[in-house]
Structures are given as C-alpha cells and as structure tokens.
C-alpha positions, 0 to 999 in steps of 0.5 A, spaced: 579 881 712 574 878 708 573 871 710 570 865 705 563 863 706 560 856 703 560 858 696 567 861 696 570 855 699 565 850 694 568 854 688 575 854 690 575 846 692 571 844 686 576 848 681 582 844 685 579 837 683 577 839 676 585 841 675 587 835 679 583 831 673 586 835 668 593 834 670 592 827 671 590 827 664 596 831 661 601 826 665 598 820 662 598 823 655 591 824 654 591 831 652 597 835 649 601 841 652 597 845 647 591 843 650 593 843 657 596 850 656 589 854 657 587 849 663 593 851 667 593 858 665 586 858 668 589 856 675 595 861 675 600 855 672 606 858 667 611 854 664 617 858 664 625 857 662 626 851 667 620 849 671 613 851 672 611 857 676 605 858 680 602 865 681 598 865 688 593 871 688 593 875 694 587 880 693 589 887 694 595 884 698 592 883 704 593 876 708 593 874 715 598 870 719 595 863 718 595 864 710 602 867 711 605 861 714 601 857 709 606 860 704 612 859 707 610 851 708 608 851 700 615 854 699 618 849 703 614 843 701 613 844 693 619 849 691 626 851 693 625 854 700 623 861 698 617 865 694 617 871 690 613 877 692 610 881 685 608 887 683 601 885 683 601 884 690 601 876 689 607 871 690 610 866 685 613 860 686 618 858 681 620 851 681 613 847 681 612 840 679 606 839 675 605 832 679 604 836 685 600 842 683 593 840 685 596 838 692 599 845 693 592 848 690 588 844 695 593 846 701 592 853 699 584 852 699 585 850 706 586 857 708 582 861 703 587 862 698 587 860 690 591 861 684 585 863 680 585 869 675 592 870 676 593 869 669 589 869 662 585 874 659 581 876 664 581 881 670 587 879 674 588 880 682 585 887 684 590 891 687 590 897 692 594 901 697 598 897 702 596 902 707 589 901 706 585 902 713 591 905 717 593 911 713 590 918 715 590 921 708 584 916 706 577 918 705 575 911 706 578 904 707 578 902 699 579 894 701 571 893 701 570 896 694 576 892 692 573 886 695 566 887 691 570 888 685 573 881 686 567 878 687 564 881 681 570 879 677 571 872 679 568 867 673 564 873 670 561 870 664 562 876 660 569 878 662 573 871 662 575 872 655 577 879 654 581 881 648 587 881 653 589 881 661 586 886 665 588 890 671 584 894 676 587 898 682 583 902 688 585 907 692 582 912 697 587 918 698 590 923 694 597 920 695 597 914 690 601 908 693 599 903 688 600 906 681 593 907 680 593 911 673 598 906 670 592 900 670 587 899 665 582 902 670 584 906 676 579 908 681 580 913 687 575 913 692 573 921 693 568 925 697 563 930 694 559 934 699 560 929 704 558 923 700 562 918 698 564 916 690 569 914 685 573 917 680 575 913 674 581 913 670 581 908 664 586 906 659 593 906 663 598 901 663 606 900 661 609 894 657 610 896 649 606 902 649 606 905 656 600 910 657 597 914 663 590 913 664 586 919 663 580 921 667 574 918 664 569 920 670 571 925 676 565 922 680 561 916 680 556 916 686 558 910 690 551 906 689 553 906 682 560 903 683 559 896 680 555 898 674 560 904 672 566 899 672 561 894 668 560 899 663 567 900 662 569 893 661 563 892 656 565 897 651 572 894 652 570 887 651 566 890 645 571 894 641 578 891 644 582 888 638 583 881 638 587 880 632 593 883 634 596 882 641 600 888 641 594 892 640 589 889 645 589 892 651 584 898 653 589 903 653 590 902 645 582 903 645 582 909 649 588 912 645 585 910 638 578 913 639 580 918 644 578 919 651 571 923 649 569 918 645 570 912 650 567 916 655 561 917 651 560 910 650 561 908 657 555 913 659 551 910 654 552 903 656 552 905 663 545 907 662 543 900 660 547 897 665 543 901 671 537 897 669 540 890 670 540 891 677 547 889 678 549 894 684 549 890 691 544 892 696 546 896 702 546 890 706 551 886 702 555 892 702 555 892 709 556 885 710 563 886 706 565 892 710 564 889 716 570 884 715 574 890 714 572 894 721 578 897 724 582 893 729 581 894 737 586 899 738 588 901 745 586 908 747 591 912 750 597 909 748 604 914 748 607 916 741 614 916 744 619 912 742 626 910 745 631 912 740 637 910 743 639 905 739 642 908 732 641 903 727 633 902 730 633 910 729 635 909 722 630 904 721 625 908 724 626 914 720 626 910 713 621 904 714 616 906 719 610 911 717 605 915 720 598 911 722 591 914 723 591 912 730 595 915 736 600 910 739 600 906 732 605 906 726 605 902 719 611 898 719 614 897 712 619 890 711 624 891 706 625 885 702 631 888 698 637 886 702 644 888 699 646 883 694 639 879 694 634 878 689 628 883 690 622 881 692 624 874 695 623 871 702 625 864 705 620 860 708 623 862 715 623 869 713 616 868 711 614 865 718 618 870 722 613 875 718 607 871 720 609 871 727 610 878 728 603 880 724 600 875 729 603 878 735 604 885 734 599 887 728 592 884 729 594 878 725 594 882 718 600 883 713 600 887 706 604 885 700 606 892 696 606 893 689 614 895 690 615 887 693 615 889 700 611 887 706 607 891 711 605 890 718 599 895 718 598 896 725 603 896 730 603 899 737 609 904 737 611 901 744 612 894 740 617 897 734 623 896 738 621 889 739 619 888 732 625 891 729 629 886 733 626 880 730 626 883 723 634 884 724 635 877 727 631 874 720 635 879 716 629 883 714 631 890 717 634 893 711 632 901 712 632 902 705 624 904 703 624 908 697 631 909 697 636 907 691 637 899 693 629 898 694 629 896 687 623 893 683 625 888 679 622 882 675 625 875 675 628 876 668 631 871 663 634 867 670 626 865 670 622 868 665 621 865 658 619 872 655 625 875 658 630 878 653 635 880 659 637 878 666 634 883 671 636 880 678 644 881 677 643 888 675 639 889 681 644 886 685 650 890 682 647 896 683 645 895 690 652 893 692 655 899 688 650 903 693 651 899 699 653 905 703 647 906 707 649 914 708 650 914 701 643 912 700 640 916 705 644 922 702 640 921 695 634 921 698 627 918 695 630 915 688 625 909 685 629 905 681 625 899 677 628 894 672 624 890 667 628 884 663 623 885 657 618 890 654 612 887 658 615 891 663 613 887 669 619 891 673 615 897 672 621 901 669 617 906 665 615 908 672 622 909 675 625 915 677 631 911 674 628 905 669 632 900 666 629 895 660 633 889 658 633 888 651 636 883 646 641 886 641 643 881 636 644 876 641 647 880 646 644 883 653 643 890 652 640 895 657 636 902 656 636 907 661 630 911 662 629 917 667 623 921 670 618 916 671 613 916 676 607 911 678 605 916 684 600 921 684 605 925 680 605 920 675 609 920 668 613 916 663 620 915 663 624 917 657 630 913 654 637 917 655 640 914 649 644 908 647 644 902 651 649 899 655 652 892 657 651 889 664 657 893 667 656 899 663 649 900 666 651 900 673 656 906 671 651 910 668 646 909 674 652 912 678 653 918 673 646 920 673 646 920 681 652 924 681 649 929 676 643 929 681 647 931 687 651 936 683 644 940 680 639 939 686 636 944 690 634 943 697 629 938 698 629 936 691 628 929 689 632 926 683 625 926 679 624 933 681 631 935 679 630 932 673 624 935 671 627 942 673 633 941 668 631 936 663 634 931 660 640 934 657 645 935 663 644 928 665 645 925 658 651 929 658 654 926 664 652 919 662 655 919 655 660 924 656 
C-alpha cells in the first residue's frame, strides 16, 4: 500500500497544527460556531445530534495492521470503545470531544492517516474494489490509479470548493463490487488490443434524485487518465449549480444538458487540459505502482481445505472468495452480527482484525462499501485458524450478501440530517431472519436502509431498500424493490404507502415469502422481481 513521503507527512502534520489553533480559538470564544463550521468540516469533523463525529479517511479502503490498531486506540481513548465503518470505505467516531480532536488527529498522522476531505464540497475519499490486487477477474490492480487520483485531488486548488461533494470510484473488473455507476465519476480500467485504458461513467449518484451514470467515454488511453478526469471536473465546476443545493450534483448537470452535450464539452476541455502536462511521467506511475506490488506469495500451496467442522464449512462457503493466486483465498469479515449495529466494531475486535492481518494476510486489510472488512491474501492452510480467531471475537458471522448483511446509515440515533432511525430497523429485520438456514435459502439478497433522502445507506441500490421519512412527526418507512449497485445496476422502485417500525419488518418478510413462491431455480430475489414485476410483490405486501 502507499506510504507517505516527506511531503505527505509535512502536509498532514501542518494541517493538524493549523486545526489545533482553530479549535483553541473556538473554545476561547474568539470565533463563532458559524465561523468555525467550515474549518472543522475541512478536517472531517461534524456536529451531530449528541456530539461531534469525526470521519477518518481510508483511501480506497486499504490499511495495514499498524493503522488498524491506531483505529482501535482512537476508539478506546477518544470515543466509546467502538468505530463505525462506512459505505465510503472510511471509519467514523460518533462521540468526539472538541478539545481532544487535535490530539486525535496528531495520533492519526503518526500512522499516515488523516480526516482531510472527508467532508465539504470537494473530492471525497476515492473508493475502489475491496478485492483489488487479489481478484482473478481484474485486468489490473486499480489502486495505483485510485492513489494517483487521491494525490491529484488532495488540496486541488480548483476543486476545493465544488458546487457539491464529489465521489469517485475506480474498479478494474466487469463485476462491479464498488457500486461504480452510482458515483459522480465511475472509472473502469479496461484492456483494448492489449493496452490498458479506462472507461469513464459520469453523472451517477443516489440521494434525492438517484441516477445511474451514463457512459461518457468507453476508452481513454491510460496515459490520458488524469487529464480526462480533470476535464470532467472542470466542466462540472464551471456549470454545476451553486444556487440550489438539491440540484448541485453533477448528475443533475449531465441529466439537464444531456450526456451527449456533456461529452462534447468534456472532449473540448480535454483537448485544452492535455496541453497543460498534468499527466504524470512514466517514472512517477512506476513509483506509485511499486507500492502495490503483489505480496511474496508462496508457490505450490495446496488448494485443499479441511471442512470437517460444519460451522467452519458454512462460513467458508459464504464468506470466503476465490483468489487469483493458487493456494490463497479472500476472507470477508462480516460486521453484521444478528441484533448488532451494521458496520460497528469494538476496539477489541478491531485489534483482533489487525492481528489476523499481520499474521495471515501480509499485513493488509480492506474496508468494503458494504461496511465489512476483508483480509485479501490468506493462505488456505490458515483459513481454519483465522475462522477460530474470528469466532472467538464474535466476528465469524457467515452472512455475506445474505439478508442480514444489511447496509445501514447511523440514522436518527446519531445524524442531525436524519428523519428516522435506521439501526433499530436493521436489528429487527436481522432478528426476524436470524435462522442461518433460512438466510441461505433466500440466497443473495442485499437489503439497505437509509434514515433520510440523502441515501447514505444506499437504499436505492438495495434488492430490498428501506427509506425512513417523517410523516407529520412520525417515523415512516418506504419500501423499494429491485435496486442493485453491481454491474446489473438499477434503481429500486417504491412499492406503495410506507409502514411503521414493525410494519416494515413484516413487509420485508412478505416480500421474501412471495419471492420463495415465485422464484425459478438459480434466481436471486432481484432476478425474480425483474422477471415478474412489481405487482405480485405489491399484492403480497399490501394484501
């Protein structure tokens, strides 16, 4: 993974001390909260319902055991002994004291971490495929290109005050594990005639007006990668609306002027940007790529796995994925225990995951956009030992991509923007479907919950989605069906009138019962929905 050079470290250290002074002035009453707000947001610090929340950047979801242990330390020392992993592959702490925040950031900086550009109208944390560098289906490891974008976007003078926040994802496989087309810019690395390039999708996003990004350019030569991204941003920065926060995202611009006109303007801008020489020389690309060289895999390892323990066998089938290197596997650690809070991990659990990464996964972990953790490079001979350690730490839930593997935002329990609670709904649904055999019988079923229209829980992209709204002071939950954030991307459709807290759980159960009745062999929930349409489900849900 990428390591800071002297410039990186100096920049982060300077920002910490700058913020320390700003906090000092705020605590002394020398600046007002209105004056302080844009300063704290530049450092990832939000003021939520009960306390300050700090969002820490984890570029493209990759970190090592040293950094993971620091996240555990932060949870113990500065929070209430836990952290919340997010859909942006970051981590949030929900109970931060303002007077301690600069010290916290200084400790993060000691392990090459920060909270810069995790908030504000700028380019946020670059996300990527959590299996990058391990998946057999990728044409290249996308993380060097994500890192290139990170370096280009950090403190970019033109893009520090965009019309609205901006999110970019980079993948390198046809299977989309990062919801790439639901980003402001989604980039897929591709091969054409043996040469690496990139396909650019621009104008996706969820929130109030969910849209799927159209393809703007099917092949950009890799040597033009950065210039083309710059051109895409320049057109948005020039014409994106700043008079209406609800119409400020790039998806609105692309929709209103049309993909063809946006493409024309980008091509025109690209011709100019290419004269500026911003694309890095080959030597710089090689320097960055060297940080992502494959680990020193052992050759000749056996692919055989002893499966005599039935619980281990279930976990193996559900949470372990194929690796491109013979004798190795990708381990998914679910942070979705039945009755737990999706994405939360205690400091002790974070330490356990750090230990396992150091011992069994070449000192590397990944955070997923589904709020789970990945050990990307585990020898198959070590899988049982890893499972035993996870089981002892209550981290061996064998529910990856099943109905209890729920994405959920913090909702009204924490967030000042939320209209309804998300966490209790996730907990009740998980308990309703607690039987592991029942979950496996339902198969792949991605359920996602948001506590407001901002869609931080990605409900639009759920096979089953739930949106919490306020109905005259009462929490009400809308049900959507048929969404997907994968390569078969789609936006879910609302079934009809909303439900109360218990009613939404019953509605989900009725929808899954109808799926079991209608499904054909091999069909997932979303496949059956697409084949038969909304009406059979609607009839089952509303009677």
